[in-house]
Structure formats: C-alpha cells, structure tokens
C-alpha positions, 0 to 999 in steps of 0.5 A: 500500500506504500505506493498506492497514492503515487500509483493513482497520481500516475494513472490520472496523469497518463489519461486513466487506466482505459488509456493504457495499451500495455505497461512494463518496467525496466531497472528504473522506469515505468514504460507505458504504451498509451492509446492516445498520448495526447491525454497524458500530462507529462509536465504535471507528472514531473512535479510529483515528488515520487517521479524523477522524470518523464520521457517520451521516446520510442513510442513510449511514455516513460516515467522514471521512478528509481530503484523501487520501480518494481513496487510502483509497477505492482501498485499501478497494475493493481490500481488499474487492474492490469494483468499478464492476460490484459489484451494489448491494443494494436500497435500504432505505426509510428516511426521506424526507430520508435517501433524498433526501440519499443519492440526491443524494450518490450522483449528484454525488459521483463527479464532484465534483472535476472539477465544482469544478475546472471552476468554478475555471477559469471564475473564473480566466478571468473574472479574466484578462479583467478584468485584461486578461491575455486577451481573449474573441477569443484562441485561448488563451481559447477553448481554456481556456473549452472546457475549463472549460465542457465539463462544464456543457454536457454535464452531462446525459451525466455525470449520466446515467451517475452516475444510472444507476449510482445507480438500479441500471441500466446507466449507459451506457444512461442516458448515451446518453439524456443525450447525446440531450438535448444532441445537435446536432440537438436543439439546432438544433431548439430554436433553430428553434422559438425563431425560429419562436415555436412547436413546429416538429417532432412525434413520431408526430404529437404536437407536441414542445416543444424545450428547451435541456437543456445544463447541466440537472439534473432532466430527466436524473435523472428520465429515468434513473430511468424508464430504469432502471425499464424496464430492470429490467422488461425483464430480468425478462421478456425471454429471456436470449438477447436481453435484453442488447440488447433491454432497452437498445433498449426503454429508449432507444426509449421514454425518449428520446421520453418525455423530450422529450414529457413528462419534460423539459418537466415537469422544466424547469417544476419546475426553474424553480419551484424556482429562482424559489421560492428567489429569492423567499425570498432577495429578501424579506430577503437579509441574513437569508438570508445570515446564516442560511446563513452560520451553519448551513452548517457544521452541515449539513456535520457531518451531511452535509445540505449535499448537499441544497443542491448541486442547488439551486445547480446548478439556479440556474446552469441557470435564471438563469446565476448563483447567490446561495447560493455566495457566502454560503457563503464566509464560513461556510468562512472563519469556520472557517478564521479560528477555526483560525488563532486556535488556531494563533496561540494554542495552545502544544500542539504537536499542536494547532499542527501540526493547525491549520497543515494545516487552515488550508491545507485550509480555504482551498481549501474543505475544513473537515472537518479543522479542524471535527472535529479542532479547532474542534468539540472545543474548542466555542467556536472552532466557535461563533465560526466560525459567528457570524462566518459569520453576520455575513459571510453577512449582509454578502454577502447584503445586497450582492447578491453572485452567483457565475457558475460552480459550485464549492465555497466556497473562495478561488477563489470570489472569482474566480467572483464577478466579474460579466461586465461587470467588478468592481462593488459586489457583488463587493466585498461578497462580499470584505468579508463573507469577510474580516470572517468570517475576522478576527472568528472569528480574533480571538474564538478567539485571545482567548476560544477556548482555556483561558487559559494561566497567567501566569508569575511575575515574576522578583522576585515573591514567588509561591512555586512553583518546583515543581508537584505532581501527586497520584495519580489512583488507588490502586495500585502505582507502575511506572516509565514505561520498564517499561510494556509499550508502546513509545510510552509507555515511550520518553517520546515522549508526555511524561515521567511514571509509571504505576500498576497500579490496585487499584480501578476509580476515576480522580480529579482529581490537581489543580484544573483543567479537562477538556481532552479525553476519548476517545470510548471513555472509556479516556483523559482529558486535564486542564489544571491551573490552573498550566498542567500538561497531564496524560494519564491512559490506563487500561490498554494497548491498551484502546481496542480494548475500546470504551467498554464497561468505562469510564464517564465522570463528566465532559465536556470543558470541565468544571471539576474539583477535587482528588479529583473522580471522573473515570472508573470502569472494570471491572478484571475485564472488562479483565483477562478480555479479556487487557489490561494494566492499567498506567495511564500518567500522562503530563505532555504538556507536559513538554518546556516544564518544568524536569523531571518526577520521581516522588515516590511510592515503590512504592505510592500512594493516590489523592490522595497526591503522585505527580509533581513538575514543576519550574517 
C-alpha cells in the first residue's frame, strides 16, 4: 500500500487506466504504451515528488521512478487492474526507430534483472578462479556456473515467451518453439553434422542445416513473430470449438520446421553480419569508438535509445563469446557517478547532499537515472563533465582492447566480467584505468567548476561591512506572516524561515543580484542564489502546481544571471483565483538554518523592490 497514492497520481496523469495499451518496467522506469498520448500530462507528472522524470521516446511514455520501480509497477497494475492476460491494443505505426526501440524494450525488459544478475555471477566466478578461491573441477563451481549460465543457454525459451507476449500471441506457444531450438536432440544433431562436415538429417526430404541456437537472439524473435502471425490467422478462421488447440498445433507444426529450414539459418547469417559489421567499425579506430560511446551513452539513456544497443551486445556474446561495447560503457556510468560525488563533496544544500549520497550508491551498481535527472542534468555542467570524462575513459578502454565475457549492465561488477579466461592481462587493466580516470576527472571538474561558487566569508578583522543581508520584495502586495499561510509545510518553517505576500499584480522580480538556481517545470516556483550566498524560494500561490504551467510564464532559465528588479515570472491572478487557489506567495530563505536569523522588515504592505527580509550574517 506504500505506493498506492503515487500509483493513482500516475494513472490520472497518463489519461486513466482505459488509456493504457500495455505497461512494463525496466531497472528504473515505468514504460507505458498509451492509446492516445495526447491525454497524458507529462509536465504535471514531473512535479510529483515520487517521479524523477518523464520521457517520451520510442513510442513510449516513460516515467522514471528509481530503484523501487518494481513496487510502483505492482501498485499501478493493481490500481488499474492490469494483468499478464490484459489484451494489448494494436500497435500504432509510428516511426521506424520508435517501433524498433519499443519492440526491443518490450522483449528484454521483463527479464532484465535476472539477465544482469546472471552476468554478475559469471564475473564473480571468473574472479574466484583467478584468485584461486575455486577451481573449474569443484562441485561448488559447477553448481554456481549452472546457475549463472542457465539463462544464456536457454535464452531462446525466455525470449520466446517475452516475444510472444510482445507480438500479441500466446507466449507459451512461442516458448515451446524456443525450447525446440535448444532441445537435446537438436543439439546432438548439430554436433553430428559438425563431425560429419555436412547436413546429416532432412525434413520431408529437404536437407536441414543444424545450428547451435543456445544463447541466440534473432532466430527466436523472428520465429515468434511468424508464430504469432499464424496464430492470429488461425483464430480468425478456425471454429471456436477447436481453435484453442488447433491454432497452437498449426503454429508449432509449421514454425518449428520453418525455423530450422529457413528462419534460423537466415537469422544466424544476419546475426553474424551484424556482429562482424560492428567489429569492423570498432577495429578501424577503437579509441574513437570508445570515446564516442563513452560520451553519448548517457544521452541515449535520457531518451531511452540505449535499448537499441542491448541486442547488439547480446548478439556479440552469441557470435564471438565476448563483447567490446560493455566495457566502454563503464566509464560513461562512472563519469556520472564521479560528477555526483563532486556535488556531494561540494554542495552545502542539504537536499542536494542527501540526493547525491543515494545516487552515488545507485550509480555504482549501474543505475544513473537518479543522479542524471535529479542532479547532474539540472545543474548542466556536472552532466557535461560526466560525459567528457566518459569520453576520455571510453577512449582509454577502447584503445586497450578491453572485452567483457558475460552480459550485464555497466556497473562495478563489470570489472569482474572483464577478466579474460586465461587470467588478468593488459586489457583488463585498461578497462580499470579508463573507469577510474572517468570517475576522478568528472569528480574533480564538478567539485571545482560544477556548482555556483559559494561566497567567501569575511575575515574576522576585515573591514567588509555586512553583518546583515537584505532581501527586497519580489512583488507588490500585502505582507502575511509565514505561520498564517494556509499550508502546513510552509507555515511550520520546515522549508526555511521567511514571509509571504498576497500579490496585487501578476509580476515576480529579482529581490537581489544573483543567479537562477532552479525553476519548476510548471513555472509556479523559482529558486535564486544571491551573490552573498542567500538561497531564496519564491512559490506563487498554494497548491498551484496542480494548475500546470498554464497561468505562469517564465522570463528566465536556470543558470541565468539576474539583477535587482529583473522580471522573473508573470502569472494570471484571475485564472488562479477562478480555479479556487490561494494566492499567498511564500518567500522562503532555504538556507536559513546556516544564518544568524531571518526577520521581516516590511510592515503590512510592500512594493516590489522595497526591503522585505533581513538575514543576519
């Protein structure tokens, strides 16, 4: 029940449960397929404190939640009455890239957790062998290896199930097709044909080219699509009394031999072409490939485009038994972790420090969305420093020729997955050096240049005057004591000391010279940082976030320099009042805990630009 309120809010902002075609989740995001995306309110959802970010990409409405996304997904499914049997509406055509990303994410996200876990266990076993803790002949190793390798060996079964669901057919039928591809009889036939050097079996007189489909990706996906198409045709033409078992019979009786005869060999050829094509590009300039991927990976993550590269990585493992892309992505991840670490060490803002601490822990294990959406991207420079450091680290990794020997997502355990079967060598050290360089470089750059500089405190014997800072009124109106504001959070002083103004017009101006530190997506609130280090939050009205951005217009952006009296915001007083919202506008000193006190110097009314608050130094 912990996330039921959030689930209800999410459903209301995606147009209600009747607007949902399908819903899956990955490591941090809810991925909605909506019937009418125009009914969704992305900007309104972004203001929910339980939502990190909302992204529309690949034909999906993606709600970034964080590490607890599975619990939120369950709450949303329960609230909306969604089950595995919920029918999926017909796909809209969209653009080709969007449809491809949607298909790939829909097939791989349901088992992404166990896929990453299996890769990590493989890496830890490799580390145990190198350190001499286990031997390949020991029973302990064999049991753990079976646990780590099972998913990859029987990958066609798992992909058959998820692809069947994605293509709108029976997932159990397509899972059986995947099972046929990895059946012991078929593997034995493959081994026999390899020994004989030619096809040793036939189907209805047609020679069969047996291949090893264990760990393969493309053959079962194509086979699942064919099976789902056949199933839909069977359901159309077969009588209701027999279609429940005759439609699956037709699917497996036709698709399985068709896969061994045509689909499998063609798909395997495509897989090899794709893998060798990537390898050719990589070989031309490994350092350039590393620098490009290291720089752009987090940009792809923001738009959800990284899913287009996941099948390529898995295909490299299926064809070559190793992959060069995964090690390159590790510096890209550590670049953002380092930038977040720099923020953690530098910032004086308690909220930023708390968010940075939790985001560092998540980033080390490969989840960078909380850091990117919550800190580095809004602050801009840390995100850029993270991408630059990722490019430099990725270039080092590419130049050193580092490989990963099991699939997973880039995180601290990837270093174990990069241990070569023959033991530690220079390629592993190159991967480690590139990752450490990205972490340290982005951390140092962010620490010294990533945040607005705090004011330098005056020396005890300095003749510098101010022991008080004055904050001018950002609007004209009636002064209201903060504890009289009809909102418990503001009135209690939880967000800081200050005062409120009931505005007489619809303008908000700068109360001092400084910088725009934050601007809410709905434009109803703005945060400022003065040259002397005073942090101010101006929140127009009470609960006006629910109005969206309609009544509000921003004339500045985050990072803009402002002087006293510069126009910051405009708002429609009449529209806010007509909607039934209170216009009381709290002006909060966010860092009042680090001051000597805040007192109101204005009387019952004030004009914009007149002294409003005095902050003791």
